[in-house]
N, C-alpha and C positions, 0 to 999 in steps of 0.2 A: 313573719315580718321581722325586718331586720332591727335589732336592739338599738342600733345606732340614729334610727329616725325620731324618736322621742328627743334626743339631744340636738339634733338638726332642728326640729321646730322650737326648742327652747332657745338656741342659739338665733333663729329667726325673730323670735319675739324681743330679744335682746337688742338686735339690729333695728328692727322697726320702732322700738322705744327710743334709740338714740336720734334716730332720724326724726322723730316726732319733736323730742326735745330740741334738737337743733333748730327746726323749722320756727319754733317760737321763743326760745330763750336766746339771749346773748351769751354766749358760753363763756367768752373771756371776762365779762364783767360779773358775771353771777357767781356767787361765791360756792366753794363745794358743799357746804352745809346745806345749801338749798338743792344742789343738783342730785346729792345722792338719795335724799329721801323721795324727791320727785320720781327719780329714775326707778326706784322700787315700787312706788305708789301706782305707777304706770305699767309697770312690768308684769307684776302680780295679776291684774285684771287681763291682761292678754293672755296670761298662761291659764287662767281659771276658764276661760272662753275656749281653749285646747283641752283643758282636763276634764271636763264635763262629758264630752263625747268619748274620751277615752276611759272613764268611769263606767259609762253605760255599756260600752263595746266589751269591758273585761268581766262585768257583771253577767252579761248574756253570752259570754264565752264565744263571740261572734269574730269573723275575721276583721283585719285592720290593726290599728296600734293598740296593744293591751299591755297592762302592767299587773304586776302582782300587788296583792290586797295591802301587804306592807308598804309597798312605795307609793301606793296610792293615799294611804292613811298619813304618811309622812308629808306628802305633797299638800294636801289639804289641811292639815295642822299648820304648816310653815305659811302657806298662804293665807290661811282666815285669820290666823293670830297676827301676823306681821301687818295685814291690812287693818286689823282692830287697833293695833297700838298706833299706826301710821295715821288713821283717821281720827282717833279719839284722843290722842295725846301729843305725838311728834310734830304733825303737820299743822295742826292749830297754833301750837307754839311758836313754831317758826313762821308762819302767818304773821301773828301779831308782833313778834320779834322783827321781822322785815319791815313791817309797817311803822313801828315805834319811832317816835321822834327824838329820844334821847341819844345822848352822845357816847357815853361807855357802854360797853359791852353788858356790865352788870346791871346798869340801870334798865337797859333795854330788856334783859332777861327777866328782871322784877317786875317791869310793867307788863311784860307778856304773860308772865305766871299770874299776876293779879287778875289780869282780865281773862284768863280761861278758868281761874278758879271761880269766877262769878258764874260762868256758863256751867261748868261741873256742878256747881252747887244747885243749880236750876235743874239740872238732869237728875241728880240724886234726889232731890225733893220729889220731883214726878215717880222717881223709880221706888220711893218708900211706898207710896199708894200700890203700887203693884205688888211689892214685896209683902205686904199684908194678905193680898189675895193669894199669892203662891204659898204661902205659910199655911193658909187656911185649906187649900187644896191638895197639896202634895207634901206638907210637913215641913219641920225645919232639918235641913241636911246641906251637906255642901252641895251636893247634886242640885238642889232646887235653887240655892243661890247662883252656881255656876248656871243653869239653864235661865235662871231671871235676866242675867247680863245678856247673854246671848239673844235670848227672845226680845229684849227691849230694843237693843241694837238692831237686830232684824226688822222689827214691826216699823221703827222710825224709817230705816232706810228703805222698806218696800212702799211705804206710804207716799215718800217723795219721789220714789222711781216710778211708780204707776202713774201718779200724775204728769210728771214730766213726759214719760213715756207715751201717755194718751195723747197730749200735745204734739209729740214729734211724730207719732205715726200719720197725723194729718199733715203738719207743716212740710215735713220732707217731701213728700210725693208732689204736694201743690207747688213748693218752690221750682222742681224739675219741670212741672208742667208751665209754669210761667216762663221760665227761662228758655223754654224750648221755641218760643216766639221771639225773634231779635226784635221787633217792631215793640212787642208787649214788653220785654226786658227793658228796652230804652225807656219807654214811657214810664215804667216803675222807677227807674233810676232819676228821671226827671222830676217825678212826684216827690221822690224822697230827698232831693238835691236842697230843698230850702231849709227843712228841719236839720239836715246833717251839717249845711254851712252854718246856720244859726248856732248850732251846739258848739262847732269849732271856735265861731268868734266868741261865744260866752265863755268858752274854757279859756281863751287866749286874754279876754278880760281879767279874768280872774287870777290867771298867772302875772299879768302885769300890776295888778293891786298888790300881790303878795312880794313880786320883785321890789315894786317901790319901797314897801314896808321893811324889807331887808336892806336896801340902799339907806333908808333914814336910820335904821338901826347901826350901819356901819358908821355913819357920819356922827353919832354919839358914843362910839366905842370906846373912846378914852374915858368916859364918865362911867363905864361899866366895870365891874369887879374883874380882877385879873384873870380869875379861873373861866370866866365866861368869852373872853377875847378870841381865843382859838376857835370856839365854837362859832363865833360871829363869823371869822374868817372862813370856816368852812361852809356856811350858808352862802357868803360871798362867792366861793367857788362853784357851789351847786347852779347859782344864778348864771355864771358864766360859762356853763356848759352848753354844747351846740343845741341840745333839745330844749334848752330854756330862752333860746334867742328867739326874737320876734323879727320877721321879715319887715323892710321898711313899708311896704304895702299894708300889712296888719297895723303897724304903728301910725300910718297916716289915717286909716279908717277910724281907728280907735280915738285918735286926737281930734278928729273931725267930727265926733259924736255920733258916726253912723251906728256903732253899736255902744250901748251903754257902759260907762266904766264908772264904778264908785270910788271915792276918794280914798287912797290908801289909808289904812288906820295908822295913827301914830304910836310909835313904841310907849310902853308906859313908863314914868318917871323911874321905877325900881324895876330892874330887869331880873327875873327869877328864873330857875331851872325850868320850872312847868311852862313859863310862857316861851323860852326857848324851844323847849320839847314840841310845843303846839304849833309853834311856828314852824319847825322844821317838818313836822307831819303834814301840815297844810300845804307846804312849798312841794313835798313829794307827791301828794294827791293831786294838785292842780298840774304839775308836770306830766304825770301819767293820764290824767283825763285828756290834757291837750293832745299828747301823743296818741292817744286812742282815736280821737276825732280827726287829727291829722291823717292816720292810716286809712280811716274810713272814708274820708273825703278824697284822698288821692287814689283809693281803690275805686270809688264811685267815677271819678273823672276819667280813669284808665278804662273802665268798661264802658261807660258812655261813648268814649271815643271809639273803641273798639266796634261798639254795635252800630255807631255811625257809619263807619268805614264799610262795615258789611253791608249795609242798605246803599251806600253810594256806588258799590260795586255791582249792584243788581243790573243796572242798564249795560254797563261795559262787560260784565263778567270777568273782570281783571281786579284783584285784590293784591295790593302789594302788602309788604311786611308791616305790622301795626307799629306807629310810632310811640314811642315812652311818653307818657306826660311827664312833664316838669314840674310836678307839684309836691309841696312838702309831705312827707309820709306816703307817696307813692308806693304802690307794692312793687317788690323787686321782680326783675324779668324772671319768667318761668320757662321751663323747659318745654315748651309746647311745639307742635310739628311745624309751626310757622319758622322756628328757629333753624330749620334744615334747608340746605339749598336745593334740596330734591323737589322741593314744592316749588312750582311755578305759581305766577299770579292767578293763573285759570284754575288749577287743581287747588291753590289755596281758597278762592272763592266757592268752588264746589264743598270744601271741606266745611267751611264756618257757614255756608248760606243754607246747606242742604244736610250735609252728613251728621254734623254734631247736633242740629235741632233735632233730626229724626232720632238720633241715638238719645238725646235726652227726654223724648216722647216715649221711646221704648222703656228706657229706665223708669219714668215716671209710672208708666203702666205695671212694670213689675213690682215695683214699691207699693203701688197701691193695693195690687192683689195680696203682696205680704202683709200689708196693713190690715187688710180685712181678715186674712187668715189668724193673725196674733188677736185682733180684738173678738173674733168669733170664738176662738179657743179659750180666750180668758172669760167669756160668758158661760161657756158650756161645760167648763172642765169642771165645775163644782157638782153638776149633776148627771151629766152624760160625756164623760171623758173620751169614750169611743168616737164622738162626733167632732173631736177637735181636728181641725186641719192641719196642724202641726204635727200630730202624731200619724196622720195619713201621709203627709208628704214625707216622714221619715220611714214608714213602713214601705212606701214605694220605692225605695233605695234598694240596690241590689246588695247592700251590706258592705261591710269592710270600710275603707276609706270613703268611699264616696257617701254612705250614710253617716259616716263621722263628720265629713265636709258639710253636710246639709244642716246637722245639728249644729255645729259651730257657727254656720251662717244665720241661723235664726238667733242664737244668743248674741252674736255680735249686732245684728239689727236692732234687737231689743235695747241693748245698750247705747248704741250710737244715737238712737232715736231720743233717748233720756238724755244723755248728754249735751246734744244740740239744742235742747230747750233750756239749758240752764242761762243762756244769754238772752233769751227773751223776757226774763223776770228782772226787773228794774230794781228790786230789792237787793239784789248782787250787782248793782252798777257799778261799784268801786271796782270791781275785779272783772278784767276782760282781757281775752287773749289778744295779742298783737304779733304778728309776724316779725321775729327776731327782735322784738323790744318789749316783751313782756315783763312784768315787774315780779319779782320774787314772790309778794305775798299773792299775786293772781296765779302764779305757777302752783303755789301750796295748795290755793282754794280748789282750783280744778282737778289738781293730781288727787286730793282727798276724796272729792265727790267721785272721780271716775272708780278709784278703789271701793268707795262706800257703797255704789250703787250695783256693782257688779256681781256681787255675791247674792243679793236677795234676787235679782233678776235671774240669775242662774238657777237658783233653787225655784223659783216661780216657774222657770221653764219646764222643771221637772215635774211639778204639779199639774201642768198642762196635758201630760201624755198619760195613756191609761196604765194603770199599775201591773195590771196581769199580764199585759203583752210585752212592756219594756221592762218589767222588773226593776222600775228605779227606787222602789222601797227597799230594794236589797243593795243598793249602791254605798259606797263608803260615805258620800255626800249625805246621804239621807242619815244613816246612822251616827255621823258626826254631827249635822247639825238638825236635820230635820226633827228628830226624836227629842231634842230639847226645846224646839219652838213648840213641838205639838204636846209638850209635858202636860198643860192645862188645857181644859176644854175652851177657855178663850182664847189662848194661843192657836189652838188646832182649827177653830171658827174663823179667827182671824185670816190665817192662811189660806182657808178653803173660799171664803166668801168675800174677803175685801177685794181681790182682783176685778171684781164686777164693777167697782167703782171707777174703772177705765172709762165707763161710759160718759162720766161727766166731764173730764177734760176733752175726750173725742167731740162729744156735742158741742162743748162751748168752742173749739177751734173751728169744727165743721160749720156750724151756723152763727159763728162770730157774735157770742154772747158776751165778749169781755166788755166791750162798750158799756152795755147797760148795766153790767155787774161794777164796773168803775163808777159810773154815775149814781146808783143805788148807795153804794157803800163808801163813796169817796175816795177810793183808791186810785184816782186817775193819776196823781203825781208819783206814785210808786210803781206802778206796772205798766209795762210797755210791751205788747205781745207781738209787734212788728208786722202782723199780716192781716190786722182787722181793718175794715172798711166802715165809714160811716155811711148810714142808709139814708133813703128818703132825698128829696130835691134839694135840702140844704148841704147834706153831706156831699152830694154830687157836685154842687156848685163848688164848695170848698176844695174838692179834690181837683176840680178843672182848675182852680186858681193856683193851686199848689203846683200842677204840672206846668202851666203856662209860665210863671215865676220861675220854676226849676229849670225849664228849657233855655230860658233867657239868661239864667245864672250860668249854666254849663257852657252856653255859647260864648258868654264872655270869659269865662275862664280859660276855655280853650282857643282864645284869641280869634273868634268867629262874631261877625256881627250880627246882632238880632233879626235884622232884616236880610242877612245874606242868604244866598240860595241854599247853603247847606242847613243854616237853622229852619228855612220854610220846610226843607225837605224832612226834617226830623218831625215836625209838627205834621206834616200831612200823613206821612208813614207810621207814626206811633200811635195814631187814634184818630177817630172822625166822628162826626155829629155832637160836636161840643158847643154848639151856638146857641144854649139856652138862653132865656130872658135875663135871668139874675147873673148869669156869667157874663153876658155881653156886656150888660151894665156896669158890672165890677170892671170890666177890660177897659171900657171907656174911662172910668175913674182912674184906674192905674195909668194908662197912657197920658192924661191930663195931667196927673200928679208928678210924674217923672219927666215931664217936658220943661226944660230951660232951667237957669239959675243953679244952685249948689245941688240940687237934687240930682242932676243929671252925673255929677260926680259920684255921689253917695249911691245911687240906685234906688229903686222902690223901696226897699225896706228900711235903709239908713233913712230916705226923707221921711216916711211915714213915721218912723219912731221918734226922729228929730221934732217933728211937729207936735206928736203926742206929749213928748217930754216937756216940751216948751208950754203946751197948753197947762199940762198939770204943775208945772212951778209957777205959772202965772195964775192959776186958780188957788193953789195952796202954796203961799210965799213963804216956804220954811217951816211952816206949821200949820196945823189944823186950828178949829176954834179952841181947843183947850191948849194950844201950844206944843202939841205934840203930833207928829205925822202919823198915819197908820203904820202898823209894824212892817206890813209888806211893802210900803213905799219907802220904808227908812233905809237911808245908806248905812255902810259899814260904820261909819263914824258916829251915827246917830241911833239913840236907844240900845246902846251896847256897851258892854264892859270892856274897857281897855281898848275899844275900837276893833275887836277881833270879829271874825265871822261867827255867825250863829253856831253855837255850839250843841251839838247832840249827845245824849247821855251815853256812856260806854257801852251799855247793854244794847243800844240802838246799832253802834258801829260793829259790836260783835257778831249780830246776826246778819246785818245787812252789808257790811264792808265798805260803807261810806264813811271816809275817813276825814274828820275834822272840817270838812266844809260843807255848805248846803247846797243841795242839788237845785 
């Protein structure tokens, strides 16, 4: 095999990493100290996915890409320790540094180091307990301390990876199955429309509040200390940026009370550095949050428009090019086949109405079988590794490059399944990937988890193979990492039996247990798994209501009438059999509630919220019986210090990524 092939693969990984970063990060505005660590944090996992099959092939002396033991050892040492330093030191510091609201570099760095010091203190406190156990079993030596650091990092990352992978192994094939039906996909988009649009308007209302607070601060700038006036001017410049602007329609809806806006908090009489830093942090957070929902709303409208045009083309068998939706945050034009003139309206109709849905079904079936193979292998690997379906698929290969490609594909699928589940957990709601608009903190967060999860999943893949046949215990990877992790009986038992825990997230995602767990534990405000459905007649009625309101909302946004033929077509094709008694009664109430008056301009949601708000203001005029409103009804200016938004402790933001503003 040519010695240049490993270099070609490494260059391909570099190119893939650059394209991936370019897809999500604004390269011109992102500083170099963010781009460089993020690049290496993504490049190393891509390289590890290729290095594991090379290590296996070199150990078994088979055909394909092989490297010497020295070259593999150098590769593993560089890859692992660079991942370790990036994920536990560099990226967390840069993440906090990017989110910090302080103005000077020194103050931002001190704030970041202070925040990460708390986190490292918690980790060291947990590690001290295991240190006592390691000393009692392996003695006091440099090797035992060295093994403790590696084992704790591995066990923590494996626990997170197994849970996220279990959810992703179910959610990923299910999403492809759902999108294979154009009508089903349209109905799903219409069901999500109300929630997505409400989130966008709530984020816009919060942005307007912070902008008003900044403007009030600018008005009293002449009374502020000289050292803070430049800082206040910078805040005004941030408010003037294009991503901070509100459209006339959004301002009209907010001013008419269609969506609630709390009175902007008045700046305190004494302006301090901490207040300005907190205000800057909140302003950055609400801008990023609004950008996120703008992108999600524009993408939803574009997908709904595309699905509707595909359904409209069924009678005529003619599909013109999809029009771009002029919505804020709409996803950019992609290089899909419809961009080529070789596709006629008839061939484009065949492609989107028949070929792509069938292709999605095929991919869904393949991914389902792959998920079953991974789950089965995780279960039987501890007592019958020869029954592992992953090992059977590799042994069926003809050896050489084909066998290495299959191995790399399995590892890549396990890593992708775990990474795609990150966005489903609302604890990390402050960090999200937005095409071409991802913030520096979000980029550091996702890059750190990409690097953190790849190493334990790669070693976990090796443990799913029979050691006698594949000789994976003779690989450099095992001698470098596995022997240290298995130094103590506890570590060896954890690596052997913990992967069975994958049955918990798989069962929860497969049988939709998340709603019940959220109700029992009270975590409904912090977890949003994205694909759960409410059961029972009440859940079905609520889902039908959300679908109908979302359908009308999308029709209005796309410039279609609710009673137009296109809107009716979407209703008849997206679903059937929705005329239950509760849903029908609710539908009558909705139609009577939006008929006439100001509610016609506000829409159903705005009219309903306006009436509820008026009722509460009437029954609770400014205060309750004791002169204080309940905390959940208080505005920013009431029952709060300096009129600021409710502040969460720094340790909560450190773990959750929610910066300075309450969701």
